[in-house]
Each structure stands twice: as structure tokens, then as C-alpha cells.
N, C-alpha and C positions, 0 to 999 in steps of 0.2 A: 276698465280699472280707473280708480279715482286718483287725482293728484295728491301730492303730499299735503297734509293739513297744516294749518298755520296757528299753532297755539300762541299764548301770550309771550312765551320765551322760547326761542328756537334759533338754531344756527344753520345757515344755508351755505356756509363755506363748502366749496367743491360740489356745488349743485348747479344745475341749469335753471335759468329763468326763461320761460317760453311765453312770448307775447300772446295774449288773447286777442280775438278779432276786435274787441271793443277798444283796444289801445291803438288809437289812430295817429298818434304822434309820428311824424314822418321819419324821425330818426329811429324809433324803436318798433315800428309796425313790422310784424312777422319776424321779429328778431329772436335769436337765441343768445343768451348771455351766460358766460361762465363766471361764477362768483369766486374770486380769489380770496376775498375777505368779507366776513360778516360778523358784526358784534353789536353790542348795545350802542356803540358810537356811530354806526352807519355801515355802509357796504361799498365794495369796489369790485368791478367786474369788467370783462372784455366781451364785446359782441364777437361771435365766431362765424357769422353767416352773411355778412354784408361786405362785398368787395369794395375797395377804393378804386381810384382811377389808375393806380400804378401796380406793377408786379414787383417781385423781389429783385429782379435784375435792375430795374429802374431805381429802386430804393438804395441798393448797394452802390450804384453809380453816383447817386446824390451824395453819399458819404465817402466817396473816393475809395471804395473797396471793389475789388474784382471777385465776383462770386464764382467759385469753382464747383459748386454743387449743381450738377445738371438736373437733379430731381427737384430743385427749388427755383430755378431761374424764371420759369413762367408761372410759378405759384402766385396768387394774388396777395397783396398786402391788404388787410381788412380794415374797415372802419371799426375801431374799438369802442367808440362812444364819443359824446360831444365835448369832453373835457381834454384839454391839452392836445388838440388834434394835430399839432406839428411835431409831436414827440412820439417816438417809437416805443412799443412795449412788446417784449418777446416772451411768449408762453412756451415753456419747454420742459422736457424731462429733467429731473434733478441732475446737476453736475457738481461734484465736489472738487476741491483742489487736487485731491489724491487721484480721482478719476481723470481729470484733465491732464495731470502730469503723465499718467500712464498712456494717454493718447498723444503725448508730445506736443501739446498746444504751446504756441509761442508765448514766452514769458511765464509759463507755468511748468517749468522743468525743475525738479528737485535736484540739488547738488548732492554729490556723494558725501555721505556723513551727515547730511541735513536731517533733522528730526522730522518724522512724518507729521503732517498737519492733522488736526482732528478729522475724523472720518467724514463728518457732514459739513465741514467748512465750505461755504459756497465758492465756486470757481471764479465768480465775476464780482465786479466792484459794487454793484447796486442790484441785489437780488432779494426778492421776498419769497420765502418758502411758503407754499400753500399748506396749511396744517394737514397732516396725514402723509406727507412725504411723497405724494404722487407727482406733483408739478411744482415748478418755480416760475416766477415772473421777473424778468430782468430788464432794466431800463438803461444800463450803461453800454457804451459802444463796444466794449471788449467782447461781448457775446457775439456781436456781428463780425468782429475781426476773426474770432475762432471759427464761426460758420463759414466765412469767406474762404478760408484755407482748406475746408473740408473736414476740419476737426469740430469740436464743440458738440452740442446735443444733436442727435439725429432727427428727433421729432420736434418740430418747431411750428409755431403759429405767430405771425407778426402782425400787429395792428398799429394804426395811428390813432391815438387818443384812447380814452377809457370812459367808463360810465361810473358814476358814484351817487350815493344817496346819503343824506344826513341822518341824524338820530331819529329813528321811528318812521322815516319816510318810506323805505321799502316795505315795511310791515303794513303801512297804510295802503300802499298800492296793491299789495297782495289781498288785503281785506276787501278792497274795492273790485277784486276780480280782474285786475289788469294783467296778472301773471299767473301761469302755472309753474310749479316747481317740481323738480325731480333730481335725484342723485346723478351726478355727472358720469358719463361714459366716455372714456378717452378715445374710443374708436370714432365717436361722433366728431371730435375735435380734429383728429389726425388722419383718419382713414376714410371719411365720408366726403364726397364732393361738396363744395361750398353750397351749391344750389339745392342740395338734398338734406341739409342739416336741420332745417326746421321740421320737415316731415319725420326725419329720423329721430329727433329729440322727442317729438310727440309720441312716436311709436314706443318709446320707453314706458309710457303711461298706458299703452294699449289704445291710443287715440289716433285719429286721422283728422286733417283740417276741417272737413265738412261736418264732423261731429261737434265742433266747437261753436257753431253758429248760434245755437240757442242754449249753450251750456252756461251755468253760473261760474264754473271754473274750479270750485273747491268742494270737497266733501265736508 
């Protein structure tokens, strides 16, 4: 099965970028990147398959929070990309103020008689909704505070740093066969072990790593 084509005008938001073997940059070699945003102005994404040196327990300790989610304590914090590597980025399922209030998150409890907030109002202070409503990316500490207590989004991926491209840069890299592209599958992000995500993302295209050694990369 061939990779997605790359016409002159296209939008790869909520797609995976899969590094081709010819991409030998140490940061991006054999990487899978989830694109949170792509427009004529550029692109922004998070690598989802490269662990950092710390796990979630260590991250929460560093920000003075006690993580009560046993399913997350040993999960790796990932290297999201080379930009702002000291800053955390949380990719998670959508959480509205209304949903967070229903779960009883601290600070997000509606008082009796208080008007319901808009259905899709984000629960956290600094959240970017990925178009399509499937995921959100949050950079504010309040999402970590919610997760620490056992509330907040259940499916989360945390990175340090992100990847970005300026106007036309990603399109040029795709044209140079640096990347394969395919629509994102959330099971790769949340249900697949980190070390298997590259192969799993390729399988969405019907490919295996050995098949790429002499491939141009795009139909």
C-alpha cells in the first residue's frame, strides 16, 4: 500500500509523520510524529516513540505533585522534539469544563445555580484542540494536577519539547522523501508499547521497515 500523496495544498493535521531511512538526523531518525497542527504557516507535532531519561513519577516529583495513577507511574516521558525541551506537553483525550466538573476535579466544580459552561469549553488553562475533536494538547500545569489526583483525562502522552516546521518546510521535506505520512490511529499513541510504535505506524500503510530500504517513499 502506498503512502499518502503530497499535493501542492494539503493538510496533515491528525496525521503521523514516519521517518524514512534516509532521514539520518539523530533527533528524528526512526521517529513517529503526531501532527497537532498543519497549515500554510507551518506545522507543529510531538514525537511519540522516543523515551526521555525520566518516567512520569520523576516528572511529577519535579513539579511537586504526587502521582496517584498506578497505570502511569512507570510510563516514560517522551522526547517530543528539539524545541522547548524543558517544557512539558500533554497529549490527551478531550476534556471540557463540564466533563471535568462531572469528575469532580479540584477547582472545576460548578456551584449550584451556576450556568453550565459551553459544552466544548476546555477544562485547562492552555489547551489546543486538534481539529476533528479527537485529541487536545495542553501545556499548563493544571492538567498535571488533575492527573495526579486520579482525575483528568485517562489516556495521556507526555513529552518534553515539540517539533515544528516553518512555512513550506515540512512540504519540502516530504517532497525530498524524508517522511511518509498516514492518518493517525489513536491506538498507536495510547495502546502500543513505545518501542513498537514505529513498526505499528508503518503497518498502517501495509509496510515493514525492511521494505523502505530502497523505497522512494511516496506514490
